[in-house]
mmCIF file of the N, C-alpha and C atoms, coordinates in Angstrom:
data_MODEL
# 
_entry.id   MODEL 
# 
loop_
_atom_site.group_PDB 
_atom_site.id 
_atom_site.type_symbol 
_atom_site.label_atom_id 
_atom_site.label_alt_id 
_atom_site.label_comp_id 
_atom_site.label_asym_id 
_atom_site.label_entity_id 
_atom_site.label_seq_id 
_atom_site.pdbx_PDB_ins_code 
_atom_site.Cartn_x 
_atom_site.Cartn_y 
_atom_site.Cartn_z 
_atom_site.occupancy 
_atom_site.B_iso_or_equiv 
_atom_site.pdbx_formal_charge 
_atom_site.auth_seq_id 
_atom_site.auth_comp_id 
_atom_site.auth_asym_id 
_atom_site.auth_atom_id 
_atom_site.pdbx_PDB_model_num 
ATOM 1   N N  . MET A 1 1  ? -103.652 154.203 -163.197 1.00 0.00 ? 1  MET A N  1 
ATOM 2   C CA . MET A 1 1  ? -103.361 153.989 -164.602 1.00 0.00 ? 1  MET A CA 1 
ATOM 3   C C  . MET A 1 1  ? -103.889 152.614 -165.012 1.00 0.00 ? 1  MET A C  1 
ATOM 4   N N  . LEU A 1 2  ? -104.480 152.539 -166.171 1.00 0.00 ? 2  LEU A N  1 
ATOM 5   C CA . LEU A 1 2  ? -105.060 151.295 -166.663 1.00 0.00 ? 2  LEU A CA 1 
ATOM 6   C C  . LEU A 1 2  ? -103.997 150.436 -167.325 1.00 0.00 ? 2  LEU A C  1 
ATOM 7   N N  . SER A 1 3  ? -104.132 149.125 -167.153 1.00 0.00 ? 3  SER A N  1 
ATOM 8   C CA . SER A 1 3  ? -103.172 148.223 -167.783 1.00 0.00 ? 3  SER A CA 1 
ATOM 9   C C  . SER A 1 3  ? -103.462 148.121 -169.273 1.00 0.00 ? 3  SER A C  1 
ATOM 10  N N  . HIS A 1 4  ? -102.503 147.568 -170.005 1.00 0.00 ? 4  HIS A N  1 
ATOM 11  C CA . HIS A 1 4  ? -102.674 147.457 -171.459 1.00 0.00 ? 4  HIS A CA 1 
ATOM 12  C C  . HIS A 1 4  ? -103.789 146.487 -171.821 1.00 0.00 ? 4  HIS A C  1 
ATOM 13  N N  . LYS A 1 5  ? -104.041 145.479 -170.992 1.00 0.00 ? 5  LYS A N  1 
ATOM 14  C CA . LYS A 1 5  ? -105.129 144.541 -171.277 1.00 0.00 ? 5  LYS A CA 1 
ATOM 15  C C  . LYS A 1 5  ? -106.486 145.218 -171.131 1.00 0.00 ? 5  LYS A C  1 
ATOM 16  N N  . VAL A 1 6  ? -106.612 146.075 -170.130 1.00 0.00 ? 6  VAL A N  1 
ATOM 17  C CA . VAL A 1 6  ? -107.870 146.799 -169.938 1.00 0.00 ? 6  VAL A CA 1 
ATOM 18  C C  . VAL A 1 6  ? -108.089 147.764 -171.094 1.00 0.00 ? 6  VAL A C  1 
ATOM 19  N N  . LEU A 1 7  ? -107.033 148.461 -171.497 1.00 0.00 ? 7  LEU A N  1 
ATOM 20  C CA . LEU A 1 7  ? -107.149 149.391 -172.618 1.00 0.00 ? 7  LEU A CA 1 
ATOM 21  C C  . LEU A 1 7  ? -107.486 148.663 -173.916 1.00 0.00 ? 7  LEU A C  1 
ATOM 22  N N  . LEU A 1 8  ? -106.897 147.479 -174.124 1.00 0.00 ? 8  LEU A N  1 
ATOM 23  C CA . LEU A 1 8  ? -107.221 146.683 -175.307 1.00 0.00 ? 8  LEU A CA 1 
ATOM 24  C C  . LEU A 1 8  ? -108.679 146.248 -175.285 1.00 0.00 ? 8  LEU A C  1 
ATOM 25  N N  . LYS A 1 9  ? -109.178 145.850 -174.114 1.00 0.00 ? 9  LYS A N  1 
ATOM 26  C CA . LYS A 1 9  ? -110.573 145.426 -173.995 1.00 0.00 ? 9  LYS A CA 1 
ATOM 27  C C  . LYS A 1 9  ? -111.510 146.604 -174.261 1.00 0.00 ? 9  LYS A C  1 
ATOM 28  N N  . ILE A 1 10 ? -111.179 147.776 -173.724 1.00 0.00 ? 10 ILE A N  1 
ATOM 29  C CA . ILE A 1 10 ? -112.003 148.967 -173.970 1.00 0.00 ? 10 ILE A CA 1 
ATOM 30  C C  . ILE A 1 10 ? -112.008 149.302 -175.460 1.00 0.00 ? 10 ILE A C  1 
ATOM 31  N N  . ASN A 1 11 ? -110.844 149.209 -176.107 1.00 0.00 ? 11 ASN A N  1 
ATOM 32  C CA . ASN A 1 11 ? -110.753 149.476 -177.535 1.00 0.00 ? 11 ASN A CA 1 
ATOM 33  C C  . ASN A 1 11 ? -111.591 148.481 -178.338 1.00 0.00 ? 11 ASN A C  1 
ATOM 34  N N  . GLN A 1 12 ? -111.545 147.194 -177.960 1.00 0.00 ? 12 GLN A N  1 
ATOM 35  C CA . GLN A 1 12 ? -112.356 146.186 -178.639 1.00 0.00 ? 12 GLN A CA 1 
ATOM 36  C C  . GLN A 1 12 ? -113.842 146.466 -178.463 1.00 0.00 ? 12 GLN A C  1 
ATOM 37  N N  . MET A 1 13 ? -114.253 146.806 -177.236 1.00 0.00 ? 13 MET A N  1 
ATOM 38  C CA . MET A 1 13 ? -115.664 147.090 -176.972 1.00 0.00 ? 13 MET A CA 1 
ATOM 39  C C  . MET A 1 13 ? -116.114 148.308 -177.780 1.00 0.00 ? 13 MET A C  1 
ATOM 40  N N  . ASP A 1 14 ? -115.259 149.334 -177.864 1.00 0.00 ? 14 ASP A N  1 
ATOM 41  C CA . ASP A 1 14 ? -115.599 150.534 -178.623 1.00 0.00 ? 14 ASP A CA 1 
ATOM 42  C C  . ASP A 1 14 ? -115.754 150.214 -180.110 1.00 0.00 ? 14 ASP A C  1 
ATOM 43  N N  . LYS A 1 15 ? -114.838 149.421 -180.657 1.00 0.00 ? 15 LYS A N  1 
ATOM 44  C CA . LYS A 1 15 ? -114.944 149.038 -182.071 1.00 0.00 ? 15 LYS A CA 1 
ATOM 45  C C  . LYS A 1 15 ? -116.191 148.203 -182.324 1.00 0.00 ? 15 LYS A C  1 
ATOM 46  N N  . ASN A 1 16 ? -116.488 147.265 -181.432 1.00 0.00 ? 16 ASN A N  1 
ATOM 47  C CA . ASN A 1 16 ? -117.662 146.413 -181.614 1.00 0.00 ? 16 ASN A CA 1 
ATOM 48  C C  . ASN A 1 16 ? -118.959 147.210 -181.497 1.00 0.00 ? 16 ASN A C  1 
ATOM 49  N N  . ASN A 1 17 ? -119.010 148.154 -180.561 1.00 0.00 ? 17 ASN A N  1 
ATOM 50  C CA . ASN A 1 17 ? -120.227 148.938 -180.371 1.00 0.00 ? 17 ASN A CA 1 
ATOM 51  C C  . ASN A 1 17 ? -120.463 149.913 -181.517 1.00 0.00 ? 17 ASN A C  1 
ATOM 52  N N  . ASN A 1 18 ? -119.406 150.357 -182.163 1.00 0.00 ? 18 ASN A N  1 
ATOM 53  C CA . ASN A 1 18 ? -119.546 151.353 -183.218 1.00 0.00 ? 18 ASN A CA 1 
ATOM 54  C C  . ASN A 1 18 ? -119.383 150.779 -184.617 1.00 0.00 ? 18 ASN A C  1 
ATOM 55  N N  . ALA A 1 19 ? -119.394 149.465 -184.738 1.00 0.00 ? 19 ALA A N  1 
ATOM 56  C CA . ALA A 1 19 ? -119.279 148.851 -186.065 1.00 0.00 ? 19 ALA A CA 1 
ATOM 57  C C  . ALA A 1 19 ? -120.543 149.130 -186.859 1.00 0.00 ? 19 ALA A C  1 
ATOM 58  N N  . SER A 1 20 ? -120.380 149.591 -188.070 1.00 0.00 ? 20 SER A N  1 
ATOM 59  C CA . SER A 1 20 ? -121.549 149.882 -188.897 1.00 0.00 ? 20 SER A CA 1 
ATOM 60  C C  . SER A 1 20 ? -121.990 148.622 -189.631 1.00 0.00 ? 20 SER A C  1 
ATOM 61  N N  . SER A 1 21 ? -123.244 148.606 -189.964 1.00 0.00 ? 21 SER A N  1 
ATOM 62  C CA . SER A 1 21 ? -123.765 147.452 -190.699 1.00 0.00 ? 21 SER A CA 1 
ATOM 63  C C  . SER A 1 21 ? -123.117 147.400 -192.068 1.00 0.00 ? 21 SER A C  1 
ATOM 64  N N  . GLY A 1 22 ? -122.620 146.250 -192.394 1.00 0.00 ? 22 GLY A N  1 
ATOM 65  C CA . GLY A 1 22 ? -121.989 146.076 -193.696 1.00 0.00 ? 22 GLY A CA 1 
ATOM 66  C C  . GLY A 1 22 ? -122.339 144.713 -194.243 1.00 0.00 ? 22 GLY A C  1 
ATOM 67  N N  . LYS A 1 23 ? -121.574 144.257 -195.203 1.00 0.00 ? 23 LYS A N  1 
ATOM 68  C CA . LYS A 1 23 ? -121.889 142.988 -195.826 1.00 0.00 ? 23 LYS A CA 1 
ATOM 69  C C  . LYS A 1 23 ? -121.689 141.810 -194.877 1.00 0.00 ? 23 LYS A C  1 
ATOM 70  N N  . TRP A 1 24 ? -120.964 142.020 -193.761 1.00 0.00 ? 24 TRP A N  1 
ATOM 71  C CA . TRP A 1 24 ? -120.750 140.940 -192.798 1.00 0.00 ? 24 TRP A CA 1 
ATOM 72  C C  . TRP A 1 24 ? -121.839 140.900 -191.733 1.00 0.00 ? 24 TRP A C  1 
ATOM 73  N N  . SER A 1 25 ? -122.743 141.852 -191.743 1.00 0.00 ? 25 SER A N  1 
ATOM 74  C CA . SER A 1 25 ? -123.761 141.938 -190.699 1.00 0.00 ? 25 SER A CA 1 
ATOM 75  C C  . SER A 1 25 ? -125.012 141.180 -191.102 1.00 0.00 ? 25 SER A C  1 
ATOM 76  N N  . THR A 1 26 ? -125.661 140.583 -190.100 1.00 0.00 ? 26 THR A N  1 
ATOM 77  C CA . THR A 1 26 ? -126.949 139.938 -190.323 1.00 0.00 ? 26 THR A CA 1 
ATOM 78  C C  . THR A 1 26 ? -128.039 140.859 -189.791 1.00 0.00 ? 26 THR A C  1 
ATOM 79  N N  . ARG A 1 27 ? -129.294 140.489 -189.982 1.00 0.00 ? 27 ARG A N  1 
ATOM 80  C CA . ARG A 1 27 ? -130.394 141.347 -189.541 1.00 0.00 ? 27 ARG A CA 1 
ATOM 81  C C  . ARG A 1 27 ? -130.331 141.600 -188.032 1.00 0.00 ? 27 ARG A C  1 
ATOM 82  N N  . GLY A 1 28 ? -130.341 142.854 -187.643 1.00 0.00 ? 28 GLY A N  1 
ATOM 83  C CA . GLY A 1 28 ? -130.384 143.238 -186.236 1.00 0.00 ? 28 GLY A CA 1 
ATOM 84  C C  . GLY A 1 28 ? -129.091 143.016 -185.480 1.00 0.00 ? 28 GLY A C  1 
ATOM 85  N N  . MET A 1 29 ? -128.022 142.704 -186.180 1.00 0.00 ? 29 MET A N  1 
ATOM 86  C CA . MET A 1 29 ? -126.768 142.400 -185.500 1.00 0.00 ? 29 MET A CA 1 
ATOM 87  C C  . MET A 1 29 ? -125.622 143.109 -186.202 1.00 0.00 ? 29 MET A C  1 
ATOM 88  N N  . ASN A 1 30 ? -124.834 143.830 -185.453 1.00 0.00 ? 30 ASN A N  1 
ATOM 89  C CA . ASN A 1 30 ? -123.647 144.468 -186.018 1.00 0.00 ? 30 ASN A CA 1 
ATOM 90  C C  . ASN A 1 30 ? -122.441 143.597 -185.731 1.00 0.00 ? 30 ASN A C  1 
ATOM 91  N N  . TYR A 1 31 ? -121.643 143.386 -186.749 1.00 0.00 ? 31 TYR A N  1 
ATOM 92  C CA . TYR A 1 31 ? -120.433 142.583 -186.595 1.00 0.00 ? 31 TYR A CA 1 
ATOM 93  C C  . TYR A 1 31 ? -119.254 143.380 -187.107 1.00 0.00 ? 31 TYR A C  1 
ATOM 94  N N  . ASN A 1 32 ? -118.203 143.416 -186.328 1.00 0.00 ? 32 ASN A N  1 
ATOM 95  C CA . ASN A 1 32 ? -116.997 144.130 -186.715 1.00 0.00 ? 32 ASN A CA 1 
ATOM 96  C C  . ASN A 1 32 ? -115.969 143.103 -187.195 1.00 0.00 ? 32 ASN A C  1 
ATOM 97  N N  . PRO A 1 33 ? -115.684 143.036 -188.495 1.00 0.00 ? 33 PRO A N  1 
ATOM 98  C CA . PRO A 1 33 ? -114.723 142.042 -188.982 1.00 0.00 ? 33 PRO A CA 1 
ATOM 99  C C  . PRO A 1 33 ? -113.294 142.317 -188.519 1.00 0.00 ? 33 PRO A C  1 
ATOM 100 N N  . TRP A 1 34 ? -113.046 143.516 -187.999 1.00 0.00 ? 34 TRP A N  1 
ATOM 101 C CA . TRP A 1 34 ? -111.699 143.854 -187.543 1.00 0.00 ? 34 TRP A CA 1 
ATOM 102 C C  . TRP A 1 34 ? -111.513 143.587 -186.058 1.00 0.00 ? 34 TRP A C  1 
ATOM 103 N N  . ALA A 1 35 ? -112.526 143.052 -185.383 1.00 0.00 ? 35 ALA A N  1 
ATOM 104 C CA . ALA A 1 35 ? -112.409 142.773 -183.950 1.00 0.00 ? 35 ALA A CA 1 
ATOM 105 C C  . ALA A 1 35 ? -111.430 141.632 -183.720 1.00 0.00 ? 35 ALA A C  1 
ATOM 106 N N  . TYR A 1 36 ? -110.799 141.659 -182.558 1.00 0.00 ? 36 TYR A N  1 
ATOM 107 C CA . TYR A 1 36 ? -109.848 140.600 -182.217 1.00 0.00 ? 36 TYR A CA 1 
ATOM 108 C C  . TYR A 1 36 ? -110.592 139.304 -181.902 1.00 0.00 ? 36 TYR A C  1 
ATOM 109 N N  . ASN A 1 37 ? -109.986 138.178 -182.266 1.00 0.00 ? 37 ASN A N  1 
ATOM 110 C CA . ASN A 1 37 ? -110.569 136.879 -181.949 1.00 0.00 ? 37 ASN A CA 1 
ATOM 111 C C  . ASN A 1 37 ? -110.081 136.341 -180.616 1.00 0.00 ? 37 ASN A C  1 
ATOM 112 N N  . SER A 1 38 ? -109.046 136.938 -180.053 1.00 0.00 ? 38 SER A N  1 
ATOM 113 C CA . SER A 1 38 ? -108.526 136.493 -178.765 1.00 0.00 ? 38 SER A CA 1 
ATOM 114 C C  . SER A 1 38 ? -108.351 137.695 -177.852 1.00 0.00 ? 38 SER A C  1 
ATOM 115 N N  . SER A 1 39 ? -108.128 137.412 -176.580 1.00 0.00 ? 39 SER A N  1 
ATOM 116 C CA . SER A 1 39 ? -108.024 138.499 -175.609 1.00 0.00 ? 39 SER A CA 1 
ATOM 117 C C  . SER A 1 39 ? -106.646 139.128 -175.579 1.00 0.00 ? 39 SER A C  1 
ATOM 118 N N  . SER A 1 40 ? -105.671 138.541 -176.256 1.00 0.00 ? 40 SER A N  1 
ATOM 119 C CA . SER A 1 40 ? -104.326 139.104 -176.243 1.00 0.00 ? 40 SER A CA 1 
ATOM 120 C C  . SER A 1 40 ? -103.800 139.217 -177.674 1.00 0.00 ? 40 SER A C  1 
ATOM 121 N N  . THR A 1 41 ? -102.874 140.126 -177.870 1.00 0.00 ? 41 THR A N  1 
ATOM 122 C CA . THR A 1 41 ? -102.279 140.305 -179.183 1.00 0.00 ? 41 THR A CA 1 
ATOM 123 C C  . THR A 1 41 ? -101.060 139.396 -179.319 1.00 0.00 ? 41 THR A C  1 
ATOM 124 N N  . VAL A 1 42 ? -100.528 139.319 -180.521 1.00 0.00 ? 42 VAL A N  1 
ATOM 125 C CA . VAL A 1 42 ? -99.369  138.473 -180.777 1.00 0.00 ? 42 VAL A CA 1 
ATOM 126 C C  . VAL A 1 42 ? -98.147  139.097 -180.128 1.00 0.00 ? 42 VAL A C  1 
ATOM 127 N N  . THR A 1 43 ? -97.341  138.278 -179.489 1.00 0.00 ? 43 THR A N  1 
ATOM 128 C CA . THR A 1 43 ? -96.119  138.773 -178.874 1.00 0.00 ? 43 THR A CA 1 
ATOM 129 C C  . THR A 1 43 ? -94.942  137.915 -179.321 1.00 0.00 ? 43 THR A C  1 
ATOM 130 N N  . TYR A 1 44 ? -93.785  138.527 -179.419 1.00 0.00 ? 44 TYR A N  1 
ATOM 131 C CA . TYR A 1 44 ? -92.577  137.825 -179.816 1.00 0.00 ? 44 TYR A CA 1 
ATOM 132 C C  . TYR A 1 44 ? -91.567  137.820 -178.675 1.00 0.00 ? 44 TYR A C  1 
ATOM 133 N N  . SER A 1 45 ? -92.048  137.893 -177.450 1.00 0.00 ? 45 SER A N  1 
ATOM 134 C CA . SER A 1 45 ? -91.135  138.014 -176.323 1.00 0.00 ? 45 SER A CA 1 
ATOM 135 C C  . SER A 1 45 ? -90.387  136.725 -176.034 1.00 0.00 ? 45 SER A C  1 
ATOM 136 N N  . ASN A 1 46 ? -90.906  135.577 -176.435 1.00 0.00 ? 46 ASN A N  1 
ATOM 137 C CA . ASN A 1 46 ? -90.251  134.321 -176.101 1.00 0.00 ? 46 ASN A CA 1 
ATOM 138 C C  . ASN A 1 46 ? -89.737  133.603 -177.345 1.00 0.00 ? 46 ASN A C  1 
ATOM 139 N N  . VAL A 1 47 ? -89.462  134.327 -178.400 1.00 0.00 ? 47 VAL A N  1 
ATOM 140 C CA . VAL A 1 47 ? -88.961  133.705 -179.621 1.00 0.00 ? 47 VAL A CA 1 
ATOM 141 C C  . VAL A 1 47 ? -87.588  133.096 -179.391 1.00 0.00 ? 47 VAL A C  1 
ATOM 142 N N  . SER A 1 48 ? -86.738  133.795 -178.655 1.00 0.00 ? 48 SER A N  1 
ATOM 143 C CA . SER A 1 48 ? -85.394  133.264 -178.403 1.00 0.00 ? 48 SER A CA 1 
ATOM 144 C C  . SER A 1 48 ? -85.460  132.006 -177.542 1.00 0.00 ? 48 SER A C  1 
ATOM 145 N N  . GLY A 1 49 ? -86.388  131.956 -176.601 1.00 0.00 ? 49 GLY A N  1 
ATOM 146 C CA . GLY A 1 49 ? -86.549  130.753 -175.784 1.00 0.00 ? 49 GLY A CA 1 
ATOM 147 C C  . GLY A 1 49 ? -87.028  129.585 -176.607 1.00 0.00 ? 49 GLY A C  1 
ATOM 148 N N  . CYS A 1 50 ? -87.915  129.835 -177.550 1.00 0.00 ? 50 CYS A N  1 
ATOM 149 C CA . CYS A 1 50 ? -88.403  128.784 -178.444 1.00 0.00 ? 50 CYS A CA 1 
ATOM 150 C C  . CYS A 1 50 ? -87.266  128.284 -179.325 1.00 0.00 ? 50 CYS A C  1 
ATOM 151 N N  . GLY A 1 51 ? -86.478  129.197 -179.871 1.00 0.00 ? 51 GLY A N  1 
ATOM 152 C CA . GLY A 1 51 ? -85.331  128.811 -180.694 1.00 0.00 ? 51 GLY A CA 1 
ATOM 153 C C  . GLY A 1 51 ? -84.320  128.012 -179.910 1.00 0.00 ? 51 GLY A C  1 
ATOM 154 N N  . TYR A 1 52 ? -84.090  128.408 -178.663 1.00 0.00 ? 52 TYR A N  1 
ATOM 155 C CA . TYR A 1 52 ? -83.161  127.672 -177.800 1.00 0.00 ? 52 TYR A CA 1 
ATOM 156 C C  . TYR A 1 52 ? -83.658  126.251 -177.560 1.00 0.00 ? 52 TYR A C  1 
ATOM 157 N N  . ASN A 1 53 ? -84.954  126.090 -177.295 1.00 0.00 ? 53 ASN A N  1 
ATOM 158 C CA . ASN A 1 53 ? -85.506  124.758 -177.057 1.00 0.00 ? 53 ASN A CA 1 
ATOM 159 C C  . ASN A 1 53 ? -85.397  123.875 -178.293 1.00 0.00 ? 53 ASN A C  1 
ATOM 160 N N  . ILE A 1 54 ? -85.637  124.437 -179.465 1.00 0.00 ? 54 ILE A N  1 
ATOM 161 C CA . ILE A 1 54 ? -85.497  123.666 -180.704 1.00 0.00 ? 54 ILE A CA 1 
ATOM 162 C C  . ILE A 1 54 ? -84.042  123.259 -180.919 1.00 0.00 ? 54 ILE A C  1 
ATOM 163 N N  . PHE A 1 55 ? -83.123  124.190 -180.676 1.00 0.00 ? 55 PHE A N  1 
ATOM 164 C CA . PHE A 1 55 ? -81.699  123.898 -180.834 1.00 0.00 ? 55 PHE A CA 1 
ATOM 165 C C  . PHE A 1 55 ? -81.268  122.778 -179.890 1.00 0.00 ? 55 PHE A C  1 
ATOM 166 N N  . ILE A 1 56 ? -81.662  122.843 -178.634 1.00 0.00 ? 56 ILE A N  1 
ATOM 167 C CA . ILE A 1 56 ? -81.286  121.816 -177.656 1.00 0.00 ? 56 ILE A CA 1 
ATOM 168 C C  . ILE A 1 56 ? -81.870  120.462 -178.037 1.00 0.00 ? 56 ILE A C  1 
ATOM 169 N N  . SER A 1 57 ? -83.127  120.426 -178.481 1.00 0.00 ? 57 SER A N  1 
ATOM 170 C CA . SER A 1 57 ? -83.729  119.141 -178.846 1.00 0.00 ? 57 SER A CA 1 
ATOM 171 C C  . SER A 1 57 ? -83.037  118.527 -180.059 1.00 0.00 ? 57 SER A C  1 
ATOM 172 N N  . ILE A 1 58 ? -82.677  119.357 -181.060 1.00 0.00 ? 58 ILE A N  1 
ATOM 173 C CA . ILE A 1 58 ? -81.956  118.836 -182.225 1.00 0.00 ? 58 ILE A CA 1 
ATOM 174 C C  . ILE A 1 58 ? -80.573  118.338 -181.818 1.00 0.00 ? 58 ILE A C  1 
ATOM 175 N N  . LEU A 1 59 ? -79.885  119.091 -180.957 1.00 0.00 ? 59 LEU A N  1 
ATOM 176 C CA . LEU A 1 59 ? -78.561  118.692 -180.492 1.00 0.00 ? 59 LEU A CA 1 
ATOM 177 C C  . LEU A 1 59 ? -78.616  117.368 -179.731 1.00 0.00 ? 59 LEU A C  1 
ATOM 178 N N  . LEU A 1 60 ? -79.588  117.211 -178.851 1.00 0.00 ? 60 LEU A N  1 
ATOM 179 C CA . LEU A 1 60 ? -79.708  115.961 -178.092 1.00 0.00 ? 60 LEU A CA 1 
ATOM 180 C C  . LEU A 1 60 ? -80.059  114.789 -179.002 1.00 0.00 ? 60 LEU A C  1 
ATOM 181 N N  . ASN A 1 61 ? -80.882  115.016 -180.008 1.00 0.00 ? 61 ASN A N  1 
ATOM 182 C CA . ASN A 1 61 ? -81.196  113.949 -180.962 1.00 0.00 ? 61 ASN A CA 1 
ATOM 183 C C  . ASN A 1 61 ? -79.960  113.516 -181.739 1.00 0.00 ? 61 ASN A C  1 
ATOM 184 N N  . ILE A 1 62 ? -79.162  114.481 -182.178 1.00 0.00 ? 62 ILE A N  1 
ATOM 185 C CA . ILE A 1 62 ? -77.939  114.146 -182.913 1.00 0.00 ? 62 ILE A CA 1 
ATOM 186 C C  . ILE A 1 62 ? -76.976  113.382 -182.010 1.00 0.00 ? 62 ILE A C  1 
ATOM 187 N N  . LEU A 1 63 ? -76.807  113.830 -180.775 1.00 0.00 ? 63 LEU A N  1 
ATOM 188 C CA . LEU A 1 63 ? -75.929  113.122 -179.841 1.00 0.00 ? 63 LEU A CA 1 
ATOM 189 C C  . LEU A 1 63 ? -76.416  111.701 -179.591 1.00 0.00 ? 63 LEU A C  1 
ATOM 190 N N  . PHE A 1 64 ? -77.697  111.533 -179.432 1.00 0.00 ? 64 PHE A N  1 
ATOM 191 C CA . PHE A 1 64 ? -78.244  110.202 -179.197 1.00 0.00 ? 64 PHE A CA 1 
ATOM 192 C C  . PHE A 1 64 ? -78.003  109.294 -180.391 1.00 0.00 ? 64 PHE A C  1 
ATOM 193 N N  . ILE A 1 65 ? -78.226  109.808 -181.591 1.00 0.00 ? 65 ILE A N  1 
ATOM 194 C CA . ILE A 1 65 ? -78.021  109.003 -182.798 1.00 0.00 ? 65 ILE A CA 1 
ATOM 195 C C  . ILE A 1 65 ? -76.549  108.626 -182.966 1.00 0.00 ? 65 ILE A C  1 
ATOM 196 N N  . LEU A 1 66 ? -75.644  109.551 -182.665 1.00 0.00 ? 66 LEU A N  1 
ATOM 197 C CA . LEU A 1 66 ? -74.218  109.280 -182.827 1.00 0.00 ? 66 LEU A CA 1 
ATOM 198 C C  . LEU A 1 66 ? -73.658  108.380 -181.727 1.00 0.00 ? 66 LEU A C  1 
ATOM 199 N N  . LEU A 1 67 ? -74.145  108.526 -180.498 1.00 0.00 ? 67 LEU A N  1 
ATOM 200 C CA . LEU A 1 67 ? -73.563  107.785 -179.375 1.00 0.00 ? 67 LEU A CA 1 
ATOM 201 C C  . LEU A 1 67 ? -74.272  106.468 -179.068 1.00 0.00 ? 67 LEU A C  1 
ATOM 202 N N  . SER A 1 68 ? -75.458  106.260 -179.586 1.00 0.00 ? 68 SER A N  1 
ATOM 203 C CA . SER A 1 68 ? -76.176  105.025 -179.270 1.00 0.00 ? 68 SER A CA 1 
ATOM 204 C C  . SER A 1 68 ? -75.457  103.772 -179.780 1.00 0.00 ? 68 SER A C  1 
ATOM 205 N N  . PRO A 1 69 ? -74.802  103.769 -180.949 1.00 0.00 ? 69 PRO A N  1 
ATOM 206 C CA . PRO A 1 69 ? -74.068  102.553 -181.341 1.00 0.00 ? 69 PRO A CA 1 
ATOM 207 C C  . PRO A 1 69 ? -72.949  102.173 -180.367 1.00 0.00 ? 69 PRO A C  1 
ATOM 208 N N  . ILE A 1 70 ? -72.319  103.185 -179.785 1.00 0.00 ? 70 ILE A N  1 
ATOM 209 C CA . ILE A 1 70 ? -71.246  102.904 -178.814 1.00 0.00 ? 70 ILE A CA 1 
ATOM 210 C C  . ILE A 1 70 ? -71.809  102.173 -177.613 1.00 0.00 ? 70 ILE A C  1 
ATOM 211 N N  . PHE A 1 71 ? -72.950  102.611 -177.099 1.00 0.00 ? 71 PHE A N  1 
ATOM 212 C CA . PHE A 1 71 ? -73.557  101.943 -175.956 1.00 0.00 ? 71 PHE A CA 1 
ATOM 213 C C  . PHE A 1 71 ? -74.044  100.543 -176.321 1.00 0.00 ? 71 PHE A C  1 
ATOM 214 N N  . LEU A 1 72 ? -74.573  100.388 -177.534 1.00 0.00 ? 72 LEU A N  1 
ATOM 215 C CA . LEU A 1 72 ? -75.019  99.065  -177.963 1.00 0.00 ? 72 LEU A CA 1 
ATOM 216 C C  . LEU A 1 72 ? -73.842  98.094  -178.102 1.00 0.00 ? 72 LEU A C  1 
ATOM 217 N N  . ILE A 1 73 ? -72.742  98.568  -178.645 1.00 0.00 ? 73 ILE A N  1 
ATOM 218 C CA . ILE A 1 73 ? -71.549  97.719  -178.758 1.00 0.00 ? 73 ILE A CA 1 
ATOM 219 C C  . ILE A 1 73 ? -71.040  97.350  -177.367 1.00 0.00 ? 73 ILE A C  1 
ATOM 220 N N  . GLY A 1 74 ? -71.077  98.300  -176.434 1.00 0.00 ? 74 GLY A N  1 
ATOM 221 C CA . GLY A 1 74 ? -70.676  98.000  -175.049 1.00 0.00 ? 74 GLY A CA 1 
ATOM 222 C C  . GLY A 1 74 ? -71.561  96.963  -174.419 1.00 0.00 ? 74 GLY A C  1 
ATOM 223 N N  . LEU A 1 75 ? -72.841  96.994  -174.661 1.00 0.00 ? 75 LEU A N  1 
ATOM 224 C CA . LEU A 1 75 ? -73.749  95.980  -174.128 1.00 0.00 ? 75 LEU A CA 1 
ATOM 225 C C  . LEU A 1 75 ? -73.496  94.613  -174.738 1.00 0.00 ? 75 LEU A C  1 
ATOM 226 N N  . LEU A 1 76 ? -73.206  94.576  -176.034 1.00 0.00 ? 76 LEU A N  1 
ATOM 227 C CA . LEU A 1 76 ? -72.927  93.298  -176.701 1.00 0.00 ? 76 LEU A CA 1 
ATOM 228 C C  . LEU A 1 76 ? -71.622  92.670  -176.219 1.00 0.00 ? 76 LEU A C  1 
ATOM 229 N N  . ILE A 1 77 ? -70.626  93.507  -175.936 1.00 0.00 ? 77 ILE A N  1 
ATOM 230 C CA . ILE A 1 77 ? -69.344  93.003  -175.455 1.00 0.00 ? 77 ILE A CA 1 
ATOM 231 C C  . ILE A 1 77 ? -69.488  92.417  -174.054 1.00 0.00 ? 77 ILE A C  1 
ATOM 232 N N  . LYS A 1 78 ? -70.304  93.033  -173.193 1.00 0.00 ? 78 LYS A N  1 
ATOM 233 C CA . LYS A 1 78 ? -70.491  92.549  -171.827 1.00 0.00 ? 78 LYS A CA 1 
ATOM 234 C C  . LYS A 1 78 ? -71.156  91.164  -171.812 1.00 0.00 ? 78 LYS A C  1 
ATOM 235 N N  . LYS A 1 79 ? -71.969  90.858  -172.785 1.00 0.00 ? 79 LYS A N  1 
ATOM 236 C CA . LYS A 1 79 ? -72.648  89.559  -172.823 1.00 0.00 ? 79 LYS A CA 1 
ATOM 237 C C  . LYS A 1 79 ? -71.714  88.549  -173.373 1.00 0.00 ? 79 LYS A C  1 
# 
């Protein structure tokens, strides 16, 4: 059984080979404006991981902003 990447590549090659000359074509060259620009399609499999990373970074920034005066006051008292 062929993987989805191989099937996508075969589909791209088929579209490119059978593209008809149109307003996007130059002399002696067929161009398919619907061809993919990258080897993989868009995926949303890691959206939750991205959201989690953004949430953690915002949370750590807020904690740092709120707790940094306490540490600074502690340093000033020690001197």
